[in-house]
C-alpha positions in Angstrom: 85.5 74.5 134.2 81.9 75.2 133.1 80.9 72.0 135.0 82.0 73.5 138.3 79.7 75.5 140.6 81.7 78.7 140.2 81.5 78.5 136.4 77.7 78.0 136.4 77.1 80.8 138.9 79.3 83.1 136.9 77.4 82.2 133.7 74.0 82.8 135.4 75.1 86.2 136.8 76.4 87.4 133.5 73.2 86.1 131.9 71.0 88.1 134.2 73.2 91.1 133.5 72.8 90.7 129.8 69.0 90.5 130.2 69.0 93.7 132.2 71.1 95.4 129.6 68.8 94.3 126.9 65.8 95.6 128.8 67.6 98.9 129.3 68.4 99.3 125.7 64.8 98.4 124.7 63.3 100.8 127.3 65.5 103.6 126.3 64.9 103.2 122.6 61.1 103.0 123.2 61.1 106.1 125.4 63.2 108.0 122.9 60.9 107.1 120.0 57.8 108.1 122.1 59.3 111.5 123.1 60.4 112.3 119.6 57.0 111.3 118.3 55.3 113.7 120.7 57.8 116.5 119.7 57.1 115.9 116.1 53.3 116.1 116.6 53.8 119.4 118.5 55.9 120.7 115.7 53.2 119.9 113.2 50.6 121.7 115.3 52.8 124.8 115.6 53.5 124.7 111.9 49.7 124.6 111.2 49.1 127.4 113.6 51.7 129.7 112.1 50.5 129.0 108.6 46.9 129.9 109.7 48.0 133.1 111.4 50.1 134.3 108.4 47.4 133.4 105.9 44.7 135.2 107.9 46.8 138.3 108.3 46.6 141.2 105.9 49.2 141.2 103.2 52.6 142.6 104.2 54.5 144.1 101.3 57.5 145.4 103.2 60.1 142.6 103.9 61.3 144.4 107.0 57.8 144.5 108.5 57.4 140.7 107.6 60.6 140.0 109.4 59.5 141.9 112.4 56.1 140.2 112.5 57.8 136.7 112.3 60.2 137.6 115.1 57.3 138.7 117.3 55.4 135.6 116.6 58.4 133.3 117.2 59.2 135.1 120.5 55.6 134.7 121.8 55.2 131.0 120.7 58.8 129.9 121.8 59.6 128.4 118.4 61.8 129.4 115.5 59.9 130.4 112.3 61.4 130.6 108.8 59.9 131.6 105.5 61.9 130.1 102.5 61.5 130.8 98.8 63.7 128.9 96.3 66.4 128.4 99.0 66.5 132.0 100.1 65.3 132.8 103.7 62.7 135.7 103.5 62.2 135.9 107.2 63.5 134.1 110.3 62.5 134.7 113.9 66.0 134.0 115.2 67.9 136.2 112.6 67.7 140.0 112.2 66.6 141.5 108.9 70.1 142.7 108.2 71.5 139.2 108.8 69.2 137.4 106.4 71.5 138.1 103.5 74.3 136.2 105.2 72.3 133.0 105.5 73.3 130.2 103.2 71.1 128.5 100.6 68.4 126.4 102.3 67.1 124.6 99.2 69.2 121.5 100.1 67.9 121.2 103.7 66.4 117.7 104.2 63.0 119.0 105.5 62.8 121.6 102.7 63.5 118.9 100.1 60.8 116.7 101.6 58.3 119.5 101.8 58.8 120.5 98.1 58.6 116.8 97.1 55.7 115.6 99.3 54.2 118.7 100.8 55.7 118.2 104.3 59.0 117.3 105.7 60.8 116.8 109.0 64.4 116.5 110.3 66.4 116.6 113.6 69.9 118.1 113.5 72.3 120.5 115.1 71.7 124.2 114.2 74.9 126.2 113.7 72.9 129.4 114.0 71.3 128.6 117.4 74.0 126.2 118.5 71.7 123.5 119.7 69.8 120.4 118.5 66.5 121.4 116.7 63.6 119.5 115.3 62.6 121.0 112.0 59.1 120.7 110.4 58.5 122.2 107.0 55.4 122.6 104.7 55.0 123.8 101.2 52.5 126.8 101.2 50.8 128.9 98.6 50.7 132.7 98.8 47.8 133.9 101.0 47.5 137.0 103.2 50.9 137.8 104.7 52.1 134.3 103.8 54.3 134.3 100.7 54.6 131.2 98.4 57.4 128.8 99.2 58.2 126.7 102.3 57.1 127.5 105.9 59.4 126.0 108.5 59.3 125.8 112.3 62.0 124.5 114.6 61.5 123.3 118.2 64.5 122.7 120.5 64.8 119.1 121.5 66.8 119.8 124.6 63.8 119.1 126.8 63.5 115.7 125.1 67.2 115.1 125.6 66.8 116.1 129.3 64.0 113.6 129.8 65.9 110.9 128.0 69.0 111.6 130.2 66.9 111.2 133.3 65.5 107.9 132.1 69.0 106.8 130.9 70.5 107.8 134.2 68.0 105.7 136.2 68.5 102.7 134.0 72.3 103.0 134.1 72.2 103.1 137.8 70.2 100.0 137.9 72.6 98.3 135.5 75.7 99.5 137.4 74.2 98.1 140.6 73.6 94.8 139.0 77.1 94.8 137.4 78.7 95.6 140.7 76.9 92.8 142.4 77.7 90.3 139.7 81.4 91.4 139.6 81.6 91.1 143.4 80.2 87.7 143.4 82.4 86.7 140.5 85.5 88.0 142.2 84.8 86.3 145.4 83.9 83.0 143.9 86.6 82.9 141.1 89.5 84.5 142.8 91.3 81.2 143.4 90.2 80.0 140.0 91.8 83.0 138.4 95.1 82.4 140.3 95.2 78.9 139.1 94.4 79.9 135.5 97.1 82.6 135.6 99.7 80.1 137.0 98.9 77.7 134.1 99.1 80.5 131.6 102.5 81.7 132.9 104.0 78.2 132.9 102.6 77.6 129.4 104.2 80.8 128.2 107.5 79.9 129.9 107.4 76.5 128.1 106.7 78.2 124.8 109.7 80.5 125.4 112.0 77.6 125.9 112.1 77.2 129.7 111.1 73.5 129.5 112.4 72.9 133.0 109.6 75.0 134.6 106.9 72.9 136.3 103.4 73.6 137.7 102.6 72.9 141.3 99.9 70.3 141.4 97.5 70.9 144.3 96.5 67.7 146.2 92.8 68.4 145.4 90.9 70.5 142.9 90.0 70.7 139.3 93.5 71.8 138.2 95.5 68.8 139.4 94.9 66.7 136.2 95.7 69.8 134.1 98.9 70.6 136.1 100.1 67.0 135.8 99.3 67.0 132.0 101.2 70.3 131.5 104.2 69.0 133.5 104.3 65.8 131.4 104.0 67.8 128.2 106.9 70.1 129.3 109.2 67.1 130.0 108.3 65.5 126.7 108.9 68.8 124.8 112.2 69.3 126.6 113.4 65.9 125.5 112.3 66.3 121.9 113.7 69.8 121.5 117.0 68.7 122.9 117.1 65.8 120.4 116.1 68.2 117.6 118.7 70.8 118.6 121.4 68.2 118.7 120.5 66.8 115.3 120.2 70.3 113.9 123.7 71.2 115.0 125.1 68.0 113.6 123.3 68.6 110.3 124.5 72.2 110.2 128.1 71.2 110.8 127.8 68.5 108.1 126.1 71.0 105.7 128.7 73.7 106.2 131.6 71.3 106.3 130.9 69.8 102.9 133.4 70.6 100.2 130.7 70.2 97.6 128.3 73.1 97.0 124.7 72.4 98.1 121.5 74.2 97.2 118.1 73.3 98.7 115.1 74.3 96.6 111.4 74.4 97.6 108.5 72.7 95.7 108.4 75.6 93.2 112.1 75.3 92.4 113.1 78.5 94.4 116.2 78.6 96.6 115.7 78.0 100.3 119.3 77.8 101.6 122.9 77.0 100.5 126.2 76.3 102.2 129.5 78.1 102.2 131.1 75.9 99.6 128.2 76.8 97.2 129.0 80.5 97.6 132.7 79.8 96.9 131.8 77.8 93.7 129.2 80.3 92.4 129.1 83.6 94.4 125.5 84.2 95.4 124.0 87.5 96.6 122.3 88.1 99.9 119.0 88.2 98.0 119.5 84.8 96.5 116.9 82.9 98.7 113.5 82.9 96.8 115.1 83.0 93.3 115.1 80.2 90.8 118.2 78.4 89.6 117.9 80.1 86.2 118.0 83.5 87.8 121.1 82.5 89.9 123.1 80.6 87.4 121.7 81.6 84.0 121.9 77.9 83.0 118.8 76.7 81.2 119.8 73.1 81.2 120.0 73.1 85.0 116.6 74.8 85.4 115.1 72.2 83.0 116.6 69.3 85.1 115.1 70.8 88.3 111.7 71.1 86.7 111.8 67.5 85.4 112.7 66.2 88.8 110.0 68.2 90.5 107.4 67.1 88.0 108.3 63.4 88.1 106.0 61.1 90.1 108.7 58.6 90.9 112.0 59.0 92.7 113.8 60.5 89.7 117.4 61.8 89.8 119.5 63.5 87.2 123.1 64.4 86.7 124.6 66.9 84.3 128.0 68.6 83.6 128.4 72.4 83.6 131.2 74.4 82.2 131.9 77.8 83.8 134.2 80.6 82.7 137.8 80.2 83.7 138.1 76.5 82.6 135.9 75.4 85.6 133.8 72.3 85.3 131.0 71.2 87.6 129.2 67.9 88.0 125.7 68.6 89.3 123.4 66.0 91.0 119.7 66.8 91.2 118.1 64.8 94.0 114.5 65.0 95.1 113.1 64.5 98.7 109.7 64.7 100.1 108.6 66.8 103.1 105.1 67.6 104.6 105.3 70.9 102.7 105.7 69.1 99.4 108.4 67.7 97.0 111.7 69.5 97.2 115.1 69.3 95.5 118.7 69.2 96.6 121.4 70.3 94.1 124.9 69.0 94.8 127.7 70.8 92.9 131.0 68.8 92.6 133.9 70.9 91.3 135.7 68.5 89.0 137.9 71.2 87.4 141.1 69.8 89.0 140.1 66.2 88.0 139.5 67.3 84.4 142.7 69.3 84.3 144.6 66.4 85.7 143.1 64.1 83.1 143.9 66.6 80.3 147.4 67.2 81.7 148.0 63.5 81.8 147.0 63.1 78.2 149.2 66.0 77.2 152.0 64.7 79.3 151.9 61.2 77.7 151.6 62.8 74.2 154.6 65.2 74.8 156.8 62.6 76.5 156.0 60.2 73.7 157.0 62.8 71.2 160.1 63.8 73.1 161.4 60.3 73.5 160.2 58.6 70.3 162.6 60.6 68.0 165.8 60.0 70.0 164.8 56.4 70.7 164.2 55.8 67.0 167.6 57.4 66.2 169.4 55.3 68.9 167.8 52.1 67.7 168.6 52.9 64.0 172.2 53.7 64.7 172.6 50.7 67.0 171.1 48.3 64.5 173.4 49.8 61.8 176.4 49.3 64.1 175.3 45.7 64.6 174.3 44.7 61.1 176.4 46.9 58.9 179.0 48.8 60.9 181.1 51.5 59.1 184.4 50.2 58.0 186.4 53.1 59.5 186.8 54.3 63.1 185.6 57.8 62.2 182.2 56.5 61.0 181.7 54.3 64.1 182.6 57.2 66.3 180.1 59.4 64.6 177.4 56.7 65.1 178.3 56.4 68.7 178.3 60.2 69.2 174.8 60.3 67.8 173.6 57.6 70.1 175.2 59.3 73.1 173.7 62.7 72.2 170.2 61.2 71.9 170.6 59.3 75.2 171.7 62.6 76.9 168.6 64.2 75.4 166.4 61.5 76.9 168.2 61.9 80.2 167.6 65.6 80.1 163.9 65.1 79.4 163.5 62.8 82.4 165.6 65.0 84.6 163.5 68.1 83.6 160.3 66.2 84.2 161.5 65.2 87.7 162.5 68.8 88.4 159.1 70.1 87.3 157.3 67.5 89.5 159.4 68.5 92.5 158.7 72.2 91.9 154.9 71.5 91.7 155.0 69.4 94.9 157.1 71.9 96.8 154.7 74.7 95.8 152.2 73.2 98.2 154.4 73.5 101.3 157.2 76.0 100.5 157.6 78.8 102.9 159.8 81.5 101.3 162.5 83.0 103.5 164.9 86.0 103.0 167.6 85.0 100.5 170.4 87.2 99.0 169.6 86.9 95.2 173.0 88.4 94.3 175.0 85.5 95.9 172.7 82.9 94.2 173.1 84.7 90.9 176.9 84.7 91.2 176.8 80.9 91.9 174.6 80.3 88.8 176.9 82.4 86.6 179.9 80.4 87.8 178.1 77.2 87.0 177.3 78.5 83.5 180.7 79.8 82.8 182.2 76.6 81.2 179.2 76.4 78.8 179.6 80.1 77.9 183.3 79.6 77.2 182.6 76.6 75.1 180.1 78.6 72.9 182.3 81.7 73.1 179.4 83.7 74.6 180.2 86.5 77.1 178.3 86.5 80.4 177.8 90.0 81.8 176.4 90.7 85.3 175.1 94.1 86.1 174.0 93.2 89.6 175.1 95.6 92.4 177.6 94.7 95.1 175.0 95.3 97.8 172.7 92.4 99.0 169.5 91.8 97.1 167.2 90.3 99.8 164.2 88.5 98.3 161.5 86.0 99.6 162.5 82.7 98.0 164.4 79.4 98.7 168.0 79.2 97.7 167.9 76.0 95.7 164.7 77.0 93.8 166.2 80.4 93.0 169.4 78.8 91.7 167.2 76.6 89.4 165.6 79.7 87.9 168.9 81.4 87.2 170.3 78.1 85.7 167.3 77.6 83.4 167.0 81.2 82.2 170.8 81.5 81.8 171.1 78.1 80.0 168.2 79.1 77.8 169.9 82.3 76.8 173.2 80.5 76.1 171.5 77.9 73.9 170.0 80.6 71.7 172.9 83.1 71.7 175.1 83.2 68.6 178.8 82.6 68.8 180.5 85.8 70.1 177.2 87.0 71.6 176.5 88.4 75.0 174.1 87.4 77.8 173.3 90.2 80.3 171.9 89.7 83.8 170.5 92.9 85.3 168.2 93.9 88.2 165.8 96.6 89.2 165.1 96.7 93.0 162.1 98.4 94.5 160.4 98.7 97.9 158.1 95.7 97.3 159.6 93.8 94.4 163.0 92.9 92.9 162.9 92.3 89.2 165.7 90.4 87.3 166.3 90.4 83.5 168.2 87.9 81.4 168.8 89.2 77.9 170.4 87.4 75.0 171.2 88.3 71.4 169.6 85.3 69.8 166.8 85.1 67.2 164.2 86.1 69.8 160.6 84.8 70.2 157.7 85.7 67.8 155.0 87.8 69.5 152.4 85.0 69.0 154.5 82.6 71.2 155.2 85.1 74.0 153.1 83.0 76.5 153.3 79.6 74.8 157.0 79.3 75.5 156.1 78.7 79.1 154.0 75.6 78.3 155.5 72.2 78.9 157.4 70.7 75.9 156.6 73.7 73.7 158.8 74.4 70.7 158.3 76.9 67.9 159.1 73.9 65.6 157.1 71.0 67.2 159.1 68.5 65.1 162.5 69.6 66.2 164.7 67.9 68.8 167.1 70.1 70.5 170.7 69.1 69.7 171.8 70.3 73.1 169.4 67.9 74.9 166.8 70.5 75.9 163.5 69.0 77.0 161.4 72.1 76.5 160.6 72.2 80.3 163.0 74.8 81.6 160.7 77.8 81.3 157.8 75.9 82.7 160.0 75.0 85.7 161.0 78.6 86.1 157.5 79.9 86.2 156.3 77.2 88.6 159.1 77.9 91.0 158.7 81.7 90.8 154.9 81.4 91.5 155.7 79.1 94.4 157.6 82.1 95.9 154.7 84.5 95.2 156.4 86.0 92.1 156.2 85.4 88.3 158.2 85.0 85.1 157.4 86.5 81.7 158.9 87.4 78.4 159.3 91.2 78.1 158.8 93.1 74.9 162.0 94.2 73.2 162.5 97.6 71.5 161.7 97.8 67.7 164.7 96.5 65.7 166.4 94.9 68.8 167.6 91.3 68.7 167.3 88.6 71.2 164.9 87.8 74.0 164.5 89.4 77.4 163.2 87.0 80.0 162.3 88.6 83.4 161.2 87.4 86.7 160.4 89.2 89.9 160.2 88.2 93.6 159.0 90.0 96.7 161.5 92.1 98.6 162.4 90.4 101.9 162.4 92.5 105.1 165.2 92.2 107.6 168.3 90.1 107.2 168.9 87.4 104.6 169.4 83.7 105.2 173.0 82.8 105.5 
């Protein structure tokens, strides 16, 4: 633009204007200094004249007469005269004698300080007494005639100086204004089209910056702005293409980032959190103020912070992995991976929740151990009795029958173990997809009691139902609920003494229905109140149940009840009471029960 004629003309015009402005400032400053110098010289002459008149006058002992004489002299000379001694005003031509006592201390006035220090001083300032700008000239004097010792000061108004300066300033400003108007007129005429073009470019550039990449500049067929318009249009098209690509990639990365099941943290070059995904918040709840904090502040794990610092400090592409154990038997596998950006080296932390995997491995080990224990003893017994029957059979039928009965009992035990394991596996699998419906628990309980009646009669144990005749609607599934009643009732029968009683009762509420199965057996020690629900648990780990129990019944009951949104537990019995009281509760079902 500066190469064009309009640009050069505008530059020359503003250059002339600046030269005129400089001349104006110089002339005004020079004139002001000259006028002030003349006023100062006049003030010095007045000061000397007043000093001579007072020194040549006869002594005046009366302060009032001195004040009157000073007032008269000031009125005839047109100046203000002040006599000052140690800051106190003895006489002042502009202040009455009565008003002298109200004047403030003048010892700190600039001209007074200069006069006391160097014999003579001068200052220009606004006078609050006279309410105008004054030029003050002061001189240190010795006592002589009517002149007392101290400081003699005269003051001359500078309004006349200001008036002359205003006249000069007005003339110069008019000349500057005329030159400014001329230059502005020429600039406006010659740069009007140029300004429109610049404004159009600026508006389109702002629109592109605001995201309206489809906007384009009109490129004139001729002129200086055609190449610029074409360049801006090409830039807008290129930016639009790149931004579209970036936005698409950004949304893809965001969907991938938020869709990961693994928790992800992104740290800056100082190891402080930049961002994290939803899965990370589910693994380790993070506050809204988490960004900007270190891993140590967020997780309180020193080993993780040390791994991050090692990866950040490494010169090569170093990666680390470590295991973390969290409360609640949760285990994480953390991968610390670096990446490089223009802003510096950064780190990504990937948190894999391996709790289920570890629990599965541990459960598999426990399962193998427990199954081995449960099956080894009866298998050993079966093998021993079978080998005895083969190699040295008892001579009488009674002995052979006893051997065969032992083999049959142990085989039934093994069959019960396998059946219970399959039932537990089915209950665990159904818990993932079961949808409880309204079931009449009373009818299911009656069916279970009828199934258990032969076993109760064989053991001579009385089954007592205290359930009401009215329906007991609960949210469950009929077959699973029947399994709970079978297992709890069978458990009670196994541990009840001959001639004992097993009682089934219920407490129905607005939200829950709670069932109780009480027996009169030996009960469960307090230390094992929760352990009895573990798989294959026995108070005596070396015992094999003679009735074929696999030690899985209570675990199956709890799993099924929790599948329905309820729970099973062993209630505390009253002091001195015998037996165990197993209870389970299910949610009350609204509406009609399933037929």
